[in-house]
N, C-alpha and C positions, 0 to 999 in steps of 0.2 A: 541420423545427424552426422554431418561431416566433422571429422576430427580437427581440432585446432592445435593439438599437441598431446603428449602423453599425460597420463594421470600419475602424479608423484605420490607414492605411499611412504609416509614417514612413520617409523616404528622402532621398537627396541630390536635386539639382535634376532629374536624369533620372528619368523615371517607370520603376519596375521592371517587368519583363515579367510577374511574377506578379500584380501589381495589375491590369494590363490584362486578363489572362486571367480573373481572378475577376469583373471588371466586365463583360466581354463575355458571360461565361457566366451572368451575373445570379445567381450563387450567393449573394452577400452584397452589400449596399449598401456602397460603398467611399468613404471620405473620405481625402484625402491631405494630408500635412503635411511640411514640411522639418524637419530636426533642430533648428533654432533655435527653432521654434515648437511643438515636440512636447509639452512640458509643459503649455503653455497649451491646446493642442488636446485633450489628455486631459480637462481640466476643462470646456471648452466643448462638445465634441462628445458627451461621455459615451458612449464606445464600448462595444461588447460584447466587443471584443478588439482588441489592437494587434499589427500586424505591422511589424517593424523590419528594413529592408534595411540590413545592417551594413557593406557594402563602402563605403569612403570616409569612415567615421566612426571616432572613437577609442573606446577602452573606457570612458573617463570619460563620454561622452555616453550610452552605453547604460546605464551604472550609474546616472546621474542619472534617466533615464527609468524604470528599474526601481524606484527608490525612490518615484517619484510614482505609478506603477501599483500598487505594493504597498499603498499607503494606501487604495485604492478598495475599496468594499464594494458588492455582493458581489464575489467573486473575479473579477479582470480578467485574462484570459490575455494574456501578452506572449510572442510568438514571434519569435525572431531568425532571419533567413534567412541561411544560410551564414556563421555567425560564424567569425572567424579567431582569436579569443582565447577563453579561458574566460569563461563568462557568469555573471552574478549568479544567486543561488539560485532566484529566482522567474522566470527567463527560460527558455523552452522552446526548445532549438535545433532547427532544421530545415535539412537539407542537400538542397536541390533539385539540386545538381550531381551527386548519385549517379545520377540517372535520365537515360537517353538522351534526346536532343532529340525523338525520335519519340514520347515519352510526355508531350508537352505541357509539358516543363520541370518536371514534378512538380506541376502545378496540381491534379490530382486528389488526389494525396497531401496537398497543403497544405489543400485543402478538407476532406478527411477529418480531418486534424489539428485544424483549426478546430472542426469539429463535435464532436469528442471533448472539446476544451477547453470548449466552450460547454455541454456536458452537465454538466460540473463546476460551471460558473457557475450554471446553472439549479438544480442541486441545492443549492448554497449559498444561493441566493435563497429556495428553499423552506424550508430550515432557519431562516433569518433570519425569515421570515414566521411560522413556527409556534412559534418560541421566544418566550415571553412571560413575563417581560421578555426582550428579545433579549440573549443573552450574547455578548460579543465572541469571534469565531472567525475566523481567517484562515489563509491558507497559511503565514504566518510562524510560526504556533504549532506547525506540524508539523516535528519534528526527525527526519530520517531515521534517525539513530543510535538513536533511542528508539522510533520509530513504524513504520518501514518494514522489510520483509523482501524480500530479493532471492534469486531462484533462480539459482545459478551452475551452468551445465552445461559440462563440458569435460574434456579430457585433455591430457597433454603438459606441456611446460615453461612455457607461458603461464598454466596454471591457478593455480599458487601466487601468481603476481604479481597476477592478477585477484582472487584471494581476499583478498589483503592490501589492495589498493587499494579494493575495495568494503567490506571488513570494517572499515576505519578510519572509514567514514561511515554504515554501515547494518548491519542484521543480514543474515547470509548463510546460505542453505541450499545445500549442495553436492550435486551429482549427477554421477557419472562416466558415466552412460548416459542415453539418451533415455527408456528404460523407467523408471528411477528418477525422472527428472524428472516424468514423467506421474503417478506416484504422489504426489509432493509437490504438484503442481498440484491434484489431486483431494482431498487430505487437509487442506490448510491455506490460509490467506490469504496470497497472494503479491502483492507490489506491483510486481514487474518481473522480467524474465528477461534474463540475460546469457548468450549462447551463444558459448562460446569455440571454440578449435580442437580438432581430433581427430576430426572427423566429415566424411564425404564430402558433396558438394553434394547428392546424392540424398537422404541422410538429413536434412540441414538443410531441404531443400525439403519433404520429407514432414512434418517437425515443424511448420514454419510453416504448411503447409496445414491441418493438424489444428487449430492455434490459430485460423486464419481461419474454419474451419467450426463452431467451438464458440462460441456467443454469450457464454459466461462469460469467455472469454479474448480476445475480439476487440479490446477497448480496452486490453489489458494492454501496458505498455511492454516492448518487446523490442529489445535491442541485440545485433547479430550482429557478432562480431569477425572478419569475413571480407570483404575489400574487393572480391572478384570476384563477389559475389552481387548480382543486381539485385532491388530491393525491389518486385517485381510481385505483392504480396499485399494482401488487404483487411485490413490491420492499420494503423490510423491512427497508432499510436505506435511504429512500427518504424523503427529506424535501423541502417544498415550502417556500421561503423567499421573502418578499417584501421590505426588508431594503436596506441600502446602501452596498457598496462593503466590508467595514470593518465588517459589521454585517453578511454578507454572508460568509465571510472567518471564522469568529468566530464560527458560527453554524456548518459549514462543517468540520472544522479542527479536533474536537474530533472523529468524525466518520472516517475520513481519517486516523488518527493516529491508531485507532483500526484495520482498514484494513491492514495498513502497519505492525502492530504487527502480525496479522494473517498470512500475507505473509511470514514474517520472521520465524514464527513457522513452516510453511509448508516447507520452505527451510531447516530448521534445521532437520526435520524428514527425508528429502531426504539425508542430510549429514550423519545422523545416519545409514540409510539403506546402504549407501556407505562406511560404516566403517570409517567415518571421512575423506574421501578423497575429499569431496565436501566442499567448503567454503559456510557456511550458509548464508552469507550476499550477495554474488554475484551469487551463483548458478553454478559457474565454479569450476575447480579443485583447491585444495590448491597448494601452490607453490611447496611443496615437491613432491606431487603426479604428478604435471605437469612436473617437471624436470625428474622424473623417466620415465613417459610415453613418453616424448620427445626423450630421449636417445633411448628408445626401438623402437619407430616409425622410427627413422633414421636408426637404425641397420637393422630392418626388410625390410625397403624400399630398402636399398642398397643390401641386400641379395636376395630379390625376384624381384627387379625391380619396376618400376612405378615412380610416381612423388610425391613430397611433398613440400609444401611451408609454409612459416610462415609470419604472419603479426603482426605489432606492431601498436597499437592505442594509441597515446600520447594525453593526455588531458591537459586542462589549469590548471597549478599547483595552481592557485589562487582559484580554485573552486574544492576542493577534492572530493565532492560527484559526480562530473561529471564522474569520473572514475568508480564509482559503478553503476551509471545509465547506462553507456556504457557496463559494464560487464554484467548487467542483460539483456540488449537487446541482446547482443551476445549469452548469455546462452539460451535465448528463441528462437532465430532465426537461429543459426548456424546448420549445418547439423549434423546428429547423429554421423558420423564418425570423426568429428572435435573435438578438445578440446583446452582449453585455461585456463589462470589464470591471476588474477590481480597481478601486480608487485609492489615492494616497491617504485619504482621511479614514481608512479602515472600512469603508462601505463597498457595496457592489451595486452598480447601476445597470439595469436591464431595460432594453427597448422591446416592447411588444408590438409587433406589426399588425395592422388590421384589427386592433383591439380598442373598444371604447373603455370608459372608466370602469364600468361594472365588470366587464370581462377581465380587465387587467387586475382588478382587486381579487377576482376569483383565482386567477393564475398565480398571483403572488401569495395568496393564502395557501394554496396547495404546495408551493415550493417551500415556504417557511415552515409548514407543518412537518416536513421531512427533517428539517434541520434541528428541531427542538429536542431530538433524542440523543444528541451528541454531548458528552461532557468533556471538560478540559481541566486536568489537574484535580481540583476538588469536585466532589460528586454533585454539588449544587451549582456548579458553574456551567451553564448551558449555552448553546450557540443559537438559540432562537432569536432572530433579529427583530428590530423595530422597522416596520415597513411603511413607507409613504408612496403614494401613487399620484401622478398627474397625467392629464391627457392633453393632446395637442389642440390648441385653439386656432381659429382662422388666421390671426395676425402674429402667431408665435414664430420666433426664430429658435435656433438651438440654444442660444444663450438665455432667452427669456423663459423657455420651458425648463431649463436646468435651474434657473434662479427661483422659479415658482416651486419646483420640487424641493430645493434646499430650504426655502422659507417654510414649507409645510413640515419638513423634517425637524426644523428648529422649534416650531410650535409643538410638535408631537413630543419632543424631548423635554420641553419646559414644563 
């Protein structure tokens, strides 16, 4: 990876061991600073990332540094080494004490964590360069409760506590087995995995090994709530936590938020490549592009023959992010010839090309079945939508087909 700047190491008077290891290994150019000069060093050095050695400093010092770092553009990763207290939202925790001394004090893991964070920084810089005029976009704009989805895997008494602790801050997809978890990973966008109790070390090892070997999941944040597991896996955002549910959520959330930011940046690049026709948050078309394509698809279907159906997915209005979760699932799983858009009324409308009413119902059922496993806030608040489907008739226009779909939706809701 090309360097964007040095790594700023902030510590007390004694040089931390991880800084010496990174310097000796020549993995990254290192510049050191004390806590008293940390804010000034961020401005003068213009680092690519900041590593904060947190022993011997108070929470206020880290919070002040986090505020200064959050104001930098593009994204400036701030990694706190072995934090003793909860960290600010934009601070990535890293626990080197988990690794035996024989494994170089975790320097390899720290280097991998740095590389993963610098990938996000590079992606942010690319988006900033290609957006003209540059729209403000920062990690602080990502609200995990609105933008991130966590896959919670587990059994037993700790599972409900983890579900509540995570569900208060982000969307949660639950899985009681590794097999169910694998299906969710393949079917939808996940911003982090929390692996709770109820599985043997052999099963946990096999699951983490599969994640390591699949490039799609290698940078995914993974928090394992099992203190006796050594993180000897090529997963840069893996943390092993032996605390309670609140601590597990607090450690995982900054990594999850960073991943949700990376996913948003990736969708933004796709929107730029599509000349602004793609909604960067949902991955579907913008409403304007959808209406234009909808009218064109109806005209061409009537001229050339064939079938066309349209489905409306209506979500719980009390949980607005359910619409965006559903939209992202649809954008990921729908066929290449289909298209859709999120609507102002909280629904998502999707056009199924070359599909009769029966086929459209089958497709819609498959899509909605994936959505029902996501919870928002309270454990019983699910994102499974109410679905209505209409098919194109010989004399239909775009307006008449949409009107009939809306009337069917109103009858279904009454």
